All heavy atoms as TSV, in Angstrom:
chain	resi	resn	atom	element	x	y	z
A	1	MET	N	N	-5.371	17.254	-1.068
A	1	MET	CA	C	-5.810	15.938	-0.537
A	1	MET	C	C	-4.532	14.942	-0.535
A	1	MET	O	O	-3.762	14.994	-1.452
A	1	MET	CB	C	-6.939	15.334	-1.348
A	1	MET	CG	C	-7.453	13.982	-0.988
A	1	MET	SD	S	-8.787	13.308	-1.930
A	1	MET	CE	C	-10.046	13.968	-0.995
A	2	LYS	N	N	-4.500	14.154	0.604
A	2	LYS	CA	C	-3.570	13.172	0.572
A	2	LYS	C	C	-4.096	11.758	0.340
A	2	LYS	O	O	-5.279	11.449	0.594
A	2	LYS	CB	C	-3.001	13.101	2.121
A	2	LYS	CG	C	-2.225	14.340	2.418
A	2	LYS	CD	C	-1.639	14.210	3.735
A	2	LYS	CE	C	-0.881	15.434	4.233
A	2	LYS	NZ	N	-0.352	15.316	5.618
A	3	PHE	N	N	-3.287	10.968	-0.348
A	3	PHE	CA	C	-3.642	9.596	-0.565
A	3	PHE	C	C	-2.623	8.681	0.088
A	3	PHE	O	O	-1.367	8.819	-0.157
A	3	PHE	CB	C	-3.620	9.282	-2.085
A	3	PHE	CG	C	-4.648	10.147	-2.891
A	3	PHE	CD1	C	-4.301	11.452	-3.333
A	3	PHE	CD2	C	-5.892	9.637	-3.101
A	3	PHE	CE1	C	-5.258	12.238	-4.023
A	3	PHE	CE2	C	-6.848	10.420	-3.676
A	3	PHE	CZ	C	-6.535	11.696	-4.150
A	4	TYR	N	N	-3.092	7.886	0.969
A	4	TYR	CA	C	-2.312	6.951	1.747
A	4	TYR	C	C	-2.325	5.612	1.122
A	4	TYR	O	O	-3.403	4.911	1.141
A	4	TYR	CB	C	-2.837	6.907	3.201
A	4	TYR	CG	C	-2.974	8.214	3.979
A	4	TYR	CD1	C	-4.062	8.863	3.915
A	4	TYR	CD2	C	-1.929	8.709	4.599
A	4	TYR	CE1	C	-4.319	10.210	4.506
A	4	TYR	CE2	C	-1.999	9.918	5.329
A	4	TYR	CZ	C	-3.263	10.659	5.198
A	4	TYR	OH	O	-3.321	11.930	5.912
A	5	ALA	N	N	-1.216	5.180	0.620
A	5	ALA	CA	C	-1.094	3.826	-0.086
A	5	ALA	C	C	-0.424	2.840	0.781
A	5	ALA	O	O	0.786	3.028	1.216
A	5	ALA	CB	C	-0.272	3.943	-1.355
A	6	VAL	N	N	-1.198	1.823	1.242
A	6	VAL	CA	C	-0.644	0.815	2.103
A	6	VAL	C	C	-0.511	-0.547	1.400
A	6	VAL	O	O	-1.437	-1.073	0.853
A	6	VAL	CB	C	-1.672	0.605	3.319
A	6	VAL	CG1	C	-1.156	-0.443	4.288
A	6	VAL	CG2	C	-1.867	1.886	4.117
A	7	ARG	N	N	0.858	-0.916	1.378
A	7	ARG	CA	C	1.169	-2.220	0.751
A	7	ARG	C	C	1.149	-3.413	1.670
A	7	ARG	O	O	0.769	-4.521	1.288
A	7	ARG	CB	C	2.570	-2.199	0.073
A	7	ARG	CG	C	2.598	-1.048	-1.069
A	7	ARG	CD	C	3.732	-1.023	-1.845
A	7	ARG	NE	N	5.115	-1.316	-1.382
A	7	ARG	CZ	C	6.212	-1.176	-2.007
A	7	ARG	NH1	N	6.177	-0.862	-3.349
A	7	ARG	NH2	N	7.404	-1.263	-1.394
A	8	LYS	N	N	1.502	-3.117	2.919
A	8	LYS	CA	C	1.512	-4.091	3.924
A	8	LYS	C	C	0.855	-3.535	5.131
A	8	LYS	O	O	1.495	-2.617	5.750
A	8	LYS	CB	C	2.880	-4.682	4.106
A	8	LYS	CG	C	3.527	-5.586	3.129
A	8	LYS	CD	C	4.780	-6.072	3.546
A	8	LYS	CE	C	5.335	-6.932	2.367
A	8	LYS	NZ	N	6.750	-7.501	2.697
A	9	GLY	N	N	-0.136	-4.088	5.650
A	9	GLY	CA	C	-0.853	-3.626	6.877
A	9	GLY	C	C	-1.985	-4.388	7.156
A	9	GLY	O	O	-2.215	-5.455	6.551
A	10	ASN	N	N	-2.723	-4.122	8.170
A	10	ASN	CA	C	-3.932	-4.765	8.604
A	10	ASN	C	C	-4.958	-4.803	7.473
A	10	ASN	O	O	-5.639	-5.721	7.311
A	10	ASN	CB	C	-4.612	-4.083	9.870
A	10	ASN	CG	C	-3.753	-4.158	10.991
A	10	ASN	OD1	O	-3.133	-5.125	11.340
A	10	ASN	ND2	N	-3.647	-3.038	11.543
A	11	LYS	N	N	-5.073	-3.700	6.670
A	11	LYS	CA	C	-5.837	-3.541	5.631
A	11	LYS	C	C	-5.018	-2.896	4.428
A	11	LYS	O	O	-4.442	-1.764	4.767
A	11	LYS	CB	C	-7.072	-2.736	5.932
A	11	LYS	CG	C	-8.055	-2.721	4.808
A	11	LYS	CD	C	-9.368	-1.997	5.271
A	11	LYS	CE	C	-10.390	-1.907	4.139
A	11	LYS	NZ	N	-11.561	-1.153	4.559
A	12	LYS	N	N	-4.951	-3.450	3.310
A	12	LYS	CA	C	-4.127	-2.869	2.112
A	12	LYS	C	C	-5.000	-2.040	1.243
A	12	LYS	O	O	-6.256	-2.293	1.095
A	12	LYS	CB	C	-3.453	-3.918	1.431
A	12	LYS	CG	C	-2.624	-4.790	2.190
A	12	LYS	CD	C	-2.204	-6.001	1.506
A	12	LYS	CE	C	-1.543	-7.104	2.211
A	12	LYS	NZ	N	-2.392	-7.971	2.969
A	13	GLY	N	N	-4.470	-1.051	0.665
A	13	GLY	CA	C	-5.206	-0.276	-0.322
A	13	GLY	C	C	-4.857	1.197	-0.155
A	13	GLY	O	O	-3.749	1.622	0.248
A	14	ILE	N	N	-5.642	2.121	-0.764
A	14	ILE	CA	C	-5.418	3.509	-0.881
A	14	ILE	C	C	-6.644	4.112	-0.001
A	14	ILE	O	O	-7.680	3.886	-0.218
A	14	ILE	CB	C	-5.490	4.075	-2.244
A	14	ILE	CG1	C	-4.256	3.440	-3.070
A	14	ILE	CG2	C	-5.464	5.606	-2.314
A	14	ILE	CD1	C	-4.413	3.527	-4.541
A	15	PHE	N	N	-6.169	5.045	0.956
A	15	PHE	CA	C	-7.120	5.701	1.781
A	15	PHE	C	C	-6.906	7.151	1.722
A	15	PHE	O	O	-5.771	7.645	1.416
A	15	PHE	CB	C	-6.807	5.192	3.302
A	15	PHE	CG	C	-6.772	3.796	3.546
A	15	PHE	CD1	C	-5.590	3.039	3.390
A	15	PHE	CD2	C	-7.944	3.192	3.799
A	15	PHE	CE1	C	-5.632	1.665	3.512
A	15	PHE	CE2	C	-7.949	1.720	3.974
A	15	PHE	CZ	C	-6.794	0.994	3.921
A	16	THR	N	N	-7.995	7.881	1.912
A	16	THR	CA	C	-7.973	9.389	1.914
A	16	THR	C	C	-8.194	9.958	3.260
A	16	THR	O	O	-7.975	11.034	3.550
A	16	THR	CB	C	-9.010	9.939	0.878
A	16	THR	OG1	O	-10.255	9.491	1.136
A	16	THR	CG2	C	-8.676	9.596	-0.556
A	17	GLU	N	N	-8.704	9.085	4.184
A	17	GLU	CA	C	-9.005	9.469	5.539
A	17	GLU	C	C	-7.826	9.080	6.474
A	17	GLU	O	O	-7.463	7.911	6.381
A	17	GLU	CB	C	-10.339	8.935	5.997
A	17	GLU	CG	C	-11.558	9.354	5.234
A	17	GLU	CD	C	-11.888	10.802	5.386
A	17	GLU	OE1	O	-11.616	11.372	6.462
A	17	GLU	OE2	O	-12.422	11.425	4.397
A	18	THR	N	N	-7.216	9.987	7.230
A	18	THR	CA	C	-6.196	9.752	8.167
A	18	THR	C	C	-6.622	8.693	9.046
A	18	THR	O	O	-5.728	7.688	9.394
A	18	THR	CB	C	-5.844	10.991	8.775
A	18	THR	OG1	O	-5.435	12.020	7.838
A	18	THR	CG2	C	-4.463	10.797	9.727
A	19	LYS	N	N	-7.805	8.707	9.608
A	19	LYS	CA	C	-8.164	7.709	10.664
A	19	LYS	C	C	-8.186	6.298	10.012
A	19	LYS	O	O	-7.705	5.382	10.674
A	19	LYS	CB	C	-9.656	8.136	11.130
A	19	LYS	CG	C	-10.165	7.090	12.109
A	19	LYS	CD	C	-11.562	7.405	12.663
A	19	LYS	CE	C	-11.975	6.406	13.705
A	19	LYS	NZ	N	-13.356	6.383	13.843
A	20	GLU	N	N	-8.785	6.123	8.825
A	20	GLU	CA	C	-8.595	4.844	8.203
A	20	GLU	C	C	-7.256	4.289	7.862
A	20	GLU	O	O	-6.962	3.218	8.152
A	20	GLU	CB	C	-9.432	4.868	6.845
A	20	GLU	CG	C	-11.008	4.823	6.901
A	20	GLU	CD	C	-11.616	4.759	5.640
A	20	GLU	OE1	O	-11.468	5.878	4.828
A	20	GLU	OE2	O	-12.238	3.753	5.147
A	21	PHE	N	N	-6.457	5.233	7.500
A	21	PHE	CA	C	-5.017	4.914	7.159
A	21	PHE	C	C	-4.372	4.426	8.527
A	21	PHE	O	O	-3.769	3.411	8.444
A	21	PHE	CB	C	-4.315	6.093	6.587
A	21	PHE	CG	C	-2.774	5.989	6.805
A	21	PHE	CD1	C	-2.112	5.198	6.082
A	21	PHE	CD2	C	-2.120	6.994	7.557
A	21	PHE	CE1	C	-0.748	5.050	6.181
A	21	PHE	CE2	C	-0.824	6.836	7.702
A	21	PHE	CZ	C	-0.085	5.918	7.057
A	22	LYS	N	N	-4.503	5.167	9.515
A	22	LYS	CA	C	-3.890	4.838	10.801
A	22	LYS	C	C	-4.358	3.433	11.311
A	22	LYS	O	O	-3.600	2.589	11.833
A	22	LYS	CB	C	-4.061	5.761	11.906
A	22	LYS	CG	C	-3.261	7.031	11.571
A	22	LYS	CD	C	-3.406	8.212	12.721
A	22	LYS	CE	C	-2.582	9.312	12.415
A	22	LYS	NZ	N	-2.636	10.366	13.385
A	23	GLU	N	N	-5.647	3.215	11.245
A	23	GLU	CA	C	-6.182	1.928	11.558
A	23	GLU	C	C	-5.609	0.776	10.787
A	23	GLU	O	O	-5.449	-0.392	11.273
A	23	GLU	CB	C	-7.787	1.828	11.360
A	23	GLU	CG	C	-8.445	2.767	12.528
A	23	GLU	CD	C	-10.007	2.861	12.252
A	23	GLU	OE1	O	-10.461	2.468	11.186
A	23	GLU	OE2	O	-10.612	3.598	13.125
A	24	SER	N	N	-5.284	1.050	9.470
A	24	SER	CA	C	-4.769	0.038	8.613
A	24	SER	C	C	-3.408	-0.386	8.921
A	24	SER	O	O	-2.945	-1.472	8.577
A	24	SER	CB	C	-4.923	0.453	7.139
A	24	SER	OG	O	-3.842	1.464	6.900
A	25	ILE	N	N	-2.593	0.441	9.577
A	25	ILE	CA	C	-1.217	0.111	9.913
A	25	ILE	C	C	-1.021	0.065	11.432
A	25	ILE	O	O	0.093	-0.599	11.865
A	25	ILE	CB	C	-0.270	1.242	9.426
A	25	ILE	CG1	C	-0.468	2.509	9.920
A	25	ILE	CG2	C	-0.312	1.123	7.836
A	25	ILE	CD1	C	0.637	3.577	9.734
A	26	ASN	N	N	-1.808	0.502	12.288
A	26	ASN	CA	C	-1.571	0.450	13.757
A	26	ASN	C	C	-1.542	-1.041	14.159
A	26	ASN	O	O	-2.434	-1.817	13.952
A	26	ASN	CB	C	-2.627	1.120	14.564
A	26	ASN	CG	C	-2.476	2.630	14.457
A	26	ASN	OD1	O	-1.354	3.111	14.185
A	26	ASN	ND2	N	-3.433	3.403	14.987
A	27	GLY	N	N	-0.414	-1.348	14.932
A	27	GLY	CA	C	-0.189	-2.631	15.358
A	27	GLY	C	C	0.336	-3.744	14.398
A	27	GLY	O	O	0.566	-4.889	14.750
A	28	TYR	N	N	0.465	-3.349	13.196
A	28	TYR	CA	C	1.046	-4.187	12.185
A	28	TYR	C	C	2.485	-4.187	12.260
A	28	TYR	O	O	3.096	-2.959	12.132
A	28	TYR	CB	C	0.421	-3.876	10.932
A	28	TYR	CG	C	0.822	-4.944	9.842
A	28	TYR	CD1	C	-0.070	-5.930	9.510
A	28	TYR	CD2	C	2.034	-4.807	9.014
A	28	TYR	CE1	C	0.201	-6.868	8.635
A	28	TYR	CE2	C	2.330	-5.763	8.090
A	28	TYR	CZ	C	1.386	-6.841	7.925
A	28	TYR	OH	O	1.598	-7.757	6.961
A	29	GLU	N	N	3.256	-5.140	12.376
A	29	GLU	CA	C	4.649	-5.141	12.328
A	29	GLU	C	C	5.200	-4.815	10.993
A	29	GLU	O	O	4.995	-5.584	10.029
A	29	GLU	CB	C	5.134	-6.611	12.924
A	29	GLU	CG	C	6.676	-6.550	13.178
A	29	GLU	CD	C	7.232	-7.772	13.807
A	29	GLU	OE1	O	6.340	-8.487	14.501
A	29	GLU	OE2	O	8.318	-8.123	13.660
A	30	ASN	N	N	6.044	-3.828	10.871
A	30	ASN	CA	C	6.780	-3.357	9.706
A	30	ASN	C	C	5.768	-3.111	8.634
A	30	ASN	O	O	5.867	-3.744	7.488
A	30	ASN	CB	C	7.813	-4.420	9.248
A	30	ASN	CG	C	8.844	-4.681	10.327
A	30	ASN	OD1	O	9.290	-3.685	10.953
A	30	ASN	ND2	N	9.185	-5.784	10.589
A	31	PRO	N	N	4.796	-2.213	8.755
A	31	PRO	CA	C	3.968	-1.826	7.688
A	31	PRO	C	C	4.759	-1.230	6.563
A	31	PRO	O	O	5.710	-0.525	6.757
A	31	PRO	CB	C	2.943	-0.914	8.233
A	31	PRO	CG	C	3.670	-0.309	9.356
A	31	PRO	CD	C	4.548	-1.323	9.961
A	32	GLU	N	N	4.152	-1.381	5.341
A	32	GLU	CA	C	4.848	-0.636	4.187
A	32	GLU	C	C	3.802	0.388	3.597
A	32	GLU	O	O	2.695	-0.098	3.247
A	32	GLU	CB	C	5.229	-1.590	3.115
A	32	GLU	CG	C	6.488	-2.318	3.513
A	32	GLU	CD	C	7.011	-3.266	2.353
A	32	GLU	OE1	O	6.696	-2.901	1.162
A	32	GLU	OE2	O	7.695	-4.128	2.724
A	33	TYR	N	N	4.046	1.600	3.573
A	33	TYR	CA	C	3.054	2.638	2.970
A	33	TYR	C	C	3.824	3.825	2.595
A	33	TYR	O	O	5.074	4.092	2.888
A	33	TYR	CB	C	2.108	2.989	4.146
A	33	TYR	CG	C	2.696	3.587	5.259
A	33	TYR	CD1	C	2.832	5.088	5.422
A	33	TYR	CD2	C	3.146	2.871	6.373
A	33	TYR	CE1	C	3.446	5.647	6.542
A	33	TYR	CE2	C	3.652	3.491	7.490
A	33	TYR	CZ	C	3.885	4.897	7.560
A	33	TYR	OH	O	4.434	5.517	8.682
A	34	LYS	N	N	3.173	4.606	1.848
A	34	LYS	CA	C	3.681	5.907	1.418
A	34	LYS	C	C	2.507	6.875	1.250
A	34	LYS	O	O	1.360	6.403	0.980
A	34	LYS	CB	C	4.409	5.904	0.004
A	34	LYS	CG	C	5.911	5.391	0.157
A	34	LYS	CD	C	6.384	5.516	-1.298
A	34	LYS	CE	C	7.470	6.590	-1.362
A	34	LYS	NZ	N	8.269	6.508	-2.558
A	35	ILE	N	N	2.760	8.161	1.417
A	35	ILE	CA	C	1.655	9.158	1.272
A	35	ILE	C	C	1.993	9.984	-0.053
A	35	ILE	O	O	3.068	10.341	-0.255
A	35	ILE	CB	C	1.679	9.997	2.439
A	35	ILE	CG1	C	1.534	9.255	3.737
A	35	ILE	CG2	C	0.693	11.186	2.358
A	35	ILE	CD1	C	1.762	10.038	5.008
A	36	PHE	N	N	0.968	10.080	-0.769
A	36	PHE	CA	C	0.997	10.738	-2.118
A	36	PHE	C	C	0.017	11.974	-2.235
A	36	PHE	O	O	-0.854	11.954	-1.535
A	36	PHE	CB	C	0.717	9.810	-3.192
A	36	PHE	CG	C	1.720	8.764	-3.344
A	36	PHE	CD1	C	1.480	7.460	-2.640
A	36	PHE	CD2	C	2.953	8.829	-4.149
A	36	PHE	CE1	C	2.351	6.428	-2.701
A	36	PHE	CE2	C	3.747	7.706	-4.172
A	36	PHE	CZ	C	3.553	6.541	-3.520
A	37	LYS	N	N	0.472	12.914	-3.110
A	37	LYS	CA	C	-0.417	13.983	-3.394
A	37	LYS	C	C	-1.468	13.680	-4.610
A	37	LYS	O	O	-2.458	14.358	-4.705
A	37	LYS	CB	C	0.368	15.269	-3.810
A	37	LYS	CG	C	1.153	15.807	-2.615
A	37	LYS	CD	C	1.825	17.026	-3.036
A	37	LYS	CE	C	2.659	17.575	-1.905
A	37	LYS	NZ	N	3.441	18.800	-2.161
A	38	SER	N	N	-1.178	12.634	-5.304
A	38	SER	CA	C	-1.981	12.249	-6.484
A	38	SER	C	C	-2.433	10.809	-6.255
A	38	SER	O	O	-1.714	9.897	-5.850
A	38	SER	CB	C	-1.393	12.504	-7.699
A	38	SER	OG	O	-0.587	11.424	-8.185
A	39	GLU	N	N	-3.664	10.542	-6.620
A	39	GLU	CA	C	-4.201	9.221	-6.525
A	39	GLU	C	C	-3.532	8.195	-7.582
A	39	GLU	O	O	-3.205	7.176	-7.307
A	39	GLU	CB	C	-5.745	9.180	-6.870
A	39	GLU	CG	C	-6.378	7.838	-6.609
A	39	GLU	CD	C	-7.886	7.896	-6.790
A	39	GLU	OE1	O	-8.349	8.870	-7.308
A	39	GLU	OE2	O	-8.542	6.917	-6.297
A	40	LYS	N	N	-3.264	8.866	-8.638
A	40	LYS	CA	C	-2.474	8.103	-9.714
A	40	LYS	C	C	-1.129	7.508	-9.218
A	40	LYS	O	O	-0.719	6.424	-9.408
A	40	LYS	CB	C	-2.240	8.899	-11.116
A	40	LYS	CG	C	-1.690	8.267	-12.114
A	40	LYS	CD	C	-1.464	8.932	-13.314
A	40	LYS	CE	C	-0.871	8.234	-14.435
A	40	LYS	NZ	N	-0.967	8.823	-15.765
A	41	ASP	N	N	-0.379	8.413	-8.595
A	41	ASP	CA	C	0.924	7.987	-7.966
A	41	ASP	C	C	0.749	6.912	-6.926
A	41	ASP	O	O	1.526	5.956	-6.838
A	41	ASP	CB	C	1.655	9.124	-7.348
A	41	ASP	CG	C	2.242	10.178	-8.317
A	41	ASP	OD1	O	2.307	9.767	-9.575
A	41	ASP	OD2	O	2.499	11.198	-8.110
A	42	ALA	N	N	-0.402	7.048	-6.059
A	42	ALA	CA	C	-0.582	6.069	-5.019
A	42	ALA	C	C	-0.953	4.720	-5.760
A	42	ALA	O	O	-0.569	3.643	-5.313
A	42	ALA	CB	C	-1.816	6.446	-4.106
A	43	GLU	N	N	-1.756	4.784	-6.773
A	43	GLU	CA	C	-2.083	3.491	-7.495
A	43	GLU	C	C	-0.860	2.832	-8.168
A	43	GLU	O	O	-0.685	1.601	-8.060
A	43	GLU	CB	C	-3.148	3.891	-8.643
A	43	GLU	CG	C	-4.440	4.165	-7.991
A	43	GLU	CD	C	-5.564	4.761	-9.189
A	43	GLU	OE1	O	-5.027	5.015	-10.287
A	43	GLU	OE2	O	-6.637	4.833	-8.765
A	44	MET	N	N	-0.057	3.688	-8.710
A	44	MET	CA	C	1.291	3.085	-9.268
A	44	MET	C	C	2.100	2.458	-8.225
A	44	MET	O	O	2.742	1.316	-8.466
A	44	MET	CB	C	2.016	4.214	-9.996
A	44	MET	CG	C	1.306	4.710	-11.251
A	44	MET	SD	S	2.134	6.080	-12.094
A	44	MET	CE	C	3.743	5.568	-12.273
A	45	TYR	N	N	2.205	3.066	-7.015
A	45	TYR	CA	C	2.918	2.464	-5.905
A	45	TYR	C	C	2.421	1.092	-5.570
A	45	TYR	O	O	3.129	0.108	-5.416
A	45	TYR	CB	C	2.888	3.436	-4.734
A	45	TYR	CG	C	3.497	2.977	-3.489
A	45	TYR	CD1	C	4.911	2.886	-3.333
A	45	TYR	CD2	C	2.736	2.434	-2.388
A	45	TYR	CE1	C	5.372	2.568	-2.191
A	45	TYR	CE2	C	3.239	2.054	-1.189
A	45	TYR	CZ	C	4.587	1.962	-0.953
A	45	TYR	OH	O	5.263	1.584	0.211
A	46	ILE	N	N	1.056	0.932	-5.486
A	46	ILE	CA	C	0.474	-0.353	-5.231
A	46	ILE	C	C	0.665	-1.352	-6.341
A	46	ILE	O	O	1.030	-2.424	-6.113
A	46	ILE	CB	C	-1.119	-0.198	-4.867
A	46	ILE	CG1	C	-1.237	0.681	-3.620
A	46	ILE	CG2	C	-1.790	-1.497	-4.687
A	46	ILE	CD1	C	-0.957	0.085	-2.361
A	47	ALA	N	N	0.538	-0.852	-7.604
A	47	ALA	CA	C	0.618	-1.722	-8.718
A	47	ALA	C	C	2.031	-2.362	-8.929
A	47	ALA	O	O	2.216	-3.484	-9.169
A	47	ALA	CB	C	0.166	-0.945	-9.905
A	48	ARG	N	N	3.002	-1.382	-8.596
A	48	ARG	CA	C	4.409	-1.936	-8.690
A	48	ARG	C	C	4.575	-3.070	-7.717
A	48	ARG	O	O	5.357	-4.055	-7.957
A	48	ARG	CB	C	5.352	-0.844	-8.468
A	48	ARG	CG	C	5.614	0.055	-9.728
A	48	ARG	CD	C	6.813	0.984	-9.653
A	48	ARG	NE	N	6.732	1.783	-8.443
A	48	ARG	CZ	C	6.203	3.021	-8.321
A	48	ARG	NH1	N	5.631	3.491	-9.431
A	48	ARG	NH2	N	6.154	3.675	-7.287
A	49	PHE	N	N	4.109	-2.941	-6.436
A	49	PHE	CA	C	4.213	-3.874	-5.423
A	49	PHE	C	C	3.518	-5.258	-5.946
A	49	PHE	O	O	4.153	-6.280	-5.894
A	49	PHE	CB	C	3.696	-3.451	-4.139
A	49	PHE	CG	C	3.514	-4.385	-3.069
A	49	PHE	CD1	C	4.713	-4.871	-2.408
A	49	PHE	CD2	C	2.361	-5.002	-2.680
A	49	PHE	CE1	C	4.617	-5.878	-1.477
A	49	PHE	CE2	C	2.240	-5.923	-1.609
A	49	PHE	CZ	C	3.497	-6.406	-1.041
A	50	LEU	N	N	2.346	-5.188	-6.447
A	50	LEU	CA	C	1.593	-6.263	-6.831
A	50	LEU	C	C	2.360	-7.039	-7.984
A	50	LEU	O	O	2.425	-8.278	-8.096
A	50	LEU	CB	C	0.249	-5.988	-7.261
A	50	LEU	CG	C	-0.645	-5.538	-6.158
A	50	LEU	CD1	C	-2.038	-4.984	-6.600
A	50	LEU	CD2	C	-0.840	-6.534	-5.025
A	51	GLN	N	N	2.842	-6.259	-8.911
A	51	GLN	CA	C	3.584	-6.709	-10.075
A	51	GLN	C	C	4.789	-7.489	-9.596
A	51	GLN	O	O	5.118	-8.566	-10.001
A	51	GLN	CB	C	4.022	-5.587	-11.022
A	51	GLN	CG	C	4.649	-6.151	-12.289
A	51	GLN	CD	C	4.946	-5.053	-13.193
A	51	GLN	OE1	O	4.940	-3.893	-12.828
A	51	GLN	NE2	N	5.089	-5.455	-14.560
A	52	SER	N	N	5.667	-6.850	-8.672
A	52	SER	CA	C	6.826	-7.520	-8.183
A	52	SER	C	C	6.547	-8.954	-7.387
A	52	SER	O	O	7.326	-9.760	-7.566
A	52	SER	CB	C	7.671	-6.659	-7.303
A	52	SER	OG	O	7.110	-6.308	-6.116
A	53	ARG	N	N	5.390	-8.833	-6.709
A	53	ARG	CA	C	4.953	-10.048	-5.990
A	53	ARG	C	C	4.639	-11.133	-6.965
A	53	ARG	O	O	5.108	-12.359	-6.749
A	53	ARG	CB	C	3.736	-9.826	-5.087
A	53	ARG	CG	C	4.020	-9.568	-3.709
A	53	ARG	CD	C	2.905	-9.231	-2.880
A	53	ARG	NE	N	1.972	-10.413	-2.690
A	53	ARG	CZ	C	0.716	-10.324	-2.105
A	53	ARG	NH1	N	0.401	-9.097	-1.642
A	53	ARG	NH2	N	0.104	-11.401	-1.966
A	54	ARG	N	N	3.974	-10.850	-8.043
A	54	ARG	CA	C	3.628	-11.894	-9.004
A	54	ARG	C	C	4.875	-12.430	-9.679
A	54	ARG	O	O	5.038	-13.619	-9.950
A	54	ARG	CB	C	2.695	-11.298	-10.130
A	54	ARG	CG	C	1.276	-11.203	-9.696
A	54	ARG	CD	C	0.342	-10.841	-10.847
A	54	ARG	NE	N	-0.480	-9.819	-10.250
A	54	ARG	CZ	C	-0.634	-8.571	-10.682
A	54	ARG	NH1	N	0.053	-8.152	-11.610
A	54	ARG	NH2	N	-1.460	-7.751	-10.069
A	55	MET	N	N	5.955	-11.503	-10.026
A	55	MET	CA	C	7.203	-11.932	-10.591
A	55	MET	C	C	7.882	-12.920	-9.655
A	55	MET	O	O	8.447	-13.875	-10.110
A	55	MET	CB	C	7.988	-10.719	-10.831
A	55	MET	CG	C	7.372	-9.770	-11.879
A	55	MET	SD	S	7.422	-10.319	-13.645
A	55	MET	CE	C	9.184	-10.053	-13.915
A	56	ASN	N	N	7.874	-12.581	-8.372
A	56	ASN	CA	C	8.564	-13.402	-7.319
A	56	ASN	C	C	7.771	-14.794	-7.225
A	56	ASN	O	O	8.473	-15.800	-7.106
A	56	ASN	CB	C	8.650	-12.757	-5.985
A	56	ASN	CG	C	9.639	-11.666	-5.959
A	56	ASN	OD1	O	10.537	-11.558	-6.721
A	56	ASN	ND2	N	9.415	-10.762	-5.031
A	57	GLU	N	N	6.514	-14.841	-7.328
A	57	GLU	CA	C	5.796	-16.095	-7.162
A	57	GLU	C	C	6.061	-17.018	-8.336
A	57	GLU	O	O	6.245	-18.135	-8.271
A	57	GLU	CB	C	4.210	-15.790	-7.110
A	57	GLU	CG	C	3.782	-15.272	-5.712
A	57	GLU	CD	C	2.374	-14.796	-5.620
A	57	GLU	OE1	O	1.761	-15.032	-6.631
A	57	GLU	OE2	O	2.014	-14.361	-4.637
A	58	LYS	N	N	6.223	-16.247	-9.561
A	58	LYS	CA	C	6.458	-17.149	-10.773
A	58	LYS	C	C	7.831	-17.762	-10.740
A	58	LYS	O	O	8.081	-18.772	-11.241
A	58	LYS	CB	C	6.315	-16.287	-12.010
A	58	LYS	CG	C	4.916	-15.945	-12.371
A	58	LYS	CD	C	4.860	-15.026	-13.626
A	58	LYS	CE	C	3.364	-14.715	-13.880
A	58	LYS	NZ	N	3.226	-13.868	-15.058
A	59	SER	N	N	8.829	-17.097	-10.288
A	59	SER	CA	C	10.232	-17.463	-10.124
A	59	SER	C	C	10.427	-18.757	-9.303
A	59	SER	O	O	11.362	-19.411	-9.291
A	59	SER	CB	C	11.160	-16.412	-9.713
A	59	SER	OG	O	10.911	-16.100	-8.334
A	60	TYR	N	N	9.403	-18.973	-8.307
A	60	TYR	CA	C	9.492	-20.096	-7.360
A	60	TYR	C	C	8.843	-21.387	-8.014
A	60	TYR	O	O	9.090	-22.495	-7.612
A	60	TYR	CB	C	8.769	-19.848	-6.060
A	60	TYR	CG	C	9.475	-18.893	-5.194
A	60	TYR	CD1	C	8.911	-17.583	-4.938
A	60	TYR	CD2	C	10.800	-19.184	-4.738
A	60	TYR	CE1	C	9.630	-16.701	-4.247
A	60	TYR	CE2	C	11.374	-18.202	-4.027
A	60	TYR	CZ	C	10.810	-16.918	-3.696
A	60	TYR	OH	O	11.422	-16.143	-2.860
A	61	HIS	N	N	8.151	-21.284	-9.168
A	61	HIS	CA	C	7.534	-22.420	-9.746
A	61	HIS	C	C	8.428	-23.147	-10.746
A	61	HIS	O	O	9.297	-22.696	-11.363
A	61	HIS	CB	C	6.218	-22.040	-10.443
A	61	HIS	CG	C	5.185	-21.571	-9.544
A	61	HIS	ND1	N	4.808	-22.249	-8.479
A	61	HIS	CD2	C	4.650	-20.286	-9.430
A	61	HIS	CE1	C	3.940	-21.529	-7.783
A	61	HIS	NE2	N	3.820	-20.302	-8.360
């Protein structure tokens, strides 16, 4: 099974269906995503992105 992790797209998250994944990135300028073989790796990819975003937001305050 493949896990499609989308960090930037029309819809963000982890998808297991190719159709849902493609809908989440089609038409989105510069989507960010990776495909994983394990759900845990996909979750870590999303979590690292969210963590770095929070760190960047804090540095602006």
